[in-house]
C-alpha positions in Angstrom: 13.6 -22.2 -22.1 10.2 -22.2 -20.4 11.8 -21.3 -17.1 13.7 -18.4 -18.7 10.4 -17.1 -20.3 8.7 -17.4 -16.9 11.4 -15.4 -15.2 11.3 -12.8 -18.0 7.5 -12.4 -17.6 7.9 -12.2 -13.8 10.5 -9.5 -14.0 8.3 -7.4 -16.3 5.2 -7.8 -14.2 7.1 -6.9 -11.1 8.6 -3.9 -12.7 5.2 -2.7 -13.9 3.6 -3.2 -10.5 6.5 -1.3 -8.8 6.3 1.5 -11.2 2.5 1.7 -10.6 3.0 1.9 -6.9 5.7 4.6 -7.2 3.6 6.7 -9.6 0.6 6.4 -7.3 2.7 7.5 -4.3 4.2 10.5 -6.1 0.8 11.6 -7.3 -0.6 11.5 -3.8 -2.9 8.5 -4.3 -6.6 8.4 -5.0 -7.6 10.5 -2.0 -4.8 13.1 -2.4 -3.3 12.1 1.0 -0.7 9.6 0.0 -0.2 6.2 -1.7 -3.6 4.7 -2.7 -2.5 1.3 -1.4 -1.7 2.6 2.0 -4.7 4.9 2.3 -7.3 2.2 1.8 -7.1 1.6 -1.9 -6.2 -2.0 -2.6 -5.4 -3.1 0.9 -8.2 -1.1 2.4 -11.0 -2.5 0.2 -9.7 -6.1 0.8 -9.7 -5.6 4.5 -12.7 -3.6 5.4 -12.3 -0.3 3.6 -10.3 1.5 6.3 -8.4 4.7 5.8 -4.9 5.4 7.3 -4.7 6.7 10.8 -3.7 10.1 9.5 -6.8 10.3 7.3 -9.1 9.2 10.1 -7.6 11.8 12.4 -8.3 14.3 9.7 -12.0 13.2 9.9 -12.2 13.6 13.7 -15.1 16.0 13.7 -17.0 14.1 11.0 -16.6 10.9 12.9 -17.3 12.6 16.3 -14.2 11.1 17.8 -13.9 11.3 21.6 -10.8 12.8 23.1 -9.9 9.2 24.3 -10.3 7.8 20.8 -8.3 10.7 19.3 -5.4 10.1 21.8 -5.5 6.3 21.1 -5.4 7.0 17.3 -2.5 9.5 17.8 -0.6 6.7 19.7 -1.2 4.2 16.9 0.0 6.7 14.3 3.1 7.3 16.4 3.8 3.6 16.7 3.2 3.0 13.0 6.2 2.6 10.7 7.1 6.1 9.4 7.7 5.0 5.8 5.9 1.8 4.8 7.0 2.0 1.1 10.6 3.1 0.5 10.6 4.1 -3.1 14.3 4.6 -3.2 15.0 1.1 -1.9 12.4 -0.3 -4.4 14.1 1.5 -7.2 17.5 0.1 -6.1 16.0 -3.4 -6.0 14.5 -3.0 -9.5 17.7 -1.6 -10.9 19.7 -4.6 -9.5 17.2 -7.0 -10.8 17.3 -5.4 -14.3 21.1 -5.3 -14.2 21.2 -9.0 -13.4 18.6 -9.8 -16.1 20.5 -7.8 -18.7 23.7 -9.8 -18.3 24.7 -12.1 -21.1 24.2 -15.0 -18.7 21.8 -14.0 -16.0 21.9 -16.2 -12.9 18.4 -17.6 -12.3 19.2 -18.3 -8.6 20.3 -14.6 -8.1 17.1 -13.4 -9.9 14.9 -15.7 -7.7 16.7 -14.5 -4.6 16.1 -10.8 -5.6 12.5 -11.4 -6.3 12.0 -13.2 -3.0 13.7 -10.3 -1.2 11.4 -7.8 -3.0 8.3 -10.0 -2.2 9.3 -10.2 1.4 9.5 -6.4 1.7 6.1 -6.1 0.1 4.7 -8.7 2.5 6.1 -6.9 5.5 4.6 -3.6 4.3 1.2 -5.1 3.9 1.3 -6.9 7.3 2.3 -3.7 9.0 -0.6 -1.9 7.4 -3.1 -4.6 8.3 -2.0 -4.6 11.9 -2.4 -0.8 11.9 -5.9 -1.0 10.4 -6.9 -3.7 13.0 -5.6 -1.4 15.8 -7.6 1.5 14.4 -10.7 -0.6 14.0 -10.5 -1.6 17.7 -10.7 2.1 18.7 -13.7 3.0 16.5 -17.4 2.3 17.0 -19.4 0.4 14.5 -21.1 3.7 13.5 -17.8 5.4 12.9 -16.6 2.4 10.8 -19.9 2.6 8.7 -19.2 6.3 8.0 -15.6 5.4 6.8 -16.9 2.5 4.7 -19.5 4.8 3.0 -16.7 7.4 2.3 -14.5 4.7 0.9 -17.3 3.4 -1.4 -18.0 6.9 -2.6 -14.2 7.4 -3.3 -14.1 4.0 -5.1 -17.1 4.9 -7.3 -15.5 8.3 -8.2 -12.3 6.6 -9.1 -14.0 4.0 -11.2 -16.0 6.7 -13.0 -12.8 8.7 -13.6 -11.2 5.6 -15.1 -14.1 5.1 -17.4 -13.6 8.5 -19.0 
């Protein structure tokens, strides 16, 4: 019975987290440029407060990017996965998990396998983003990184203030 309750709780937490990610992506994220998680929200603050390559390219004049830096960043953007979070696939996975869970006799092994598959996709997405952020960081100067960090801190403060209201 305890294992069933744990599985039930895990399903609901996973569904809530997935719904939050999808809603955030559909709204355009905190910075209005895409999924908050992919634009430096959760992952960005955990790993140095970096924006996405696209956002940094949009800040080219503010960061005083050299033409060489700009070209390197464009190459990183081109090599990055086009769609790190596939909301259709995530919905399909959640629907399959829900369908299995709602059966009269849900198979715990099937549920565990589904959850492992979903977690692996999430892990791959985060790894790809971290590798992208490391590549970006290698192109930028310390002064440029400081400008980005200050912008991220300001954005985080605005978001926290907005949540308090």
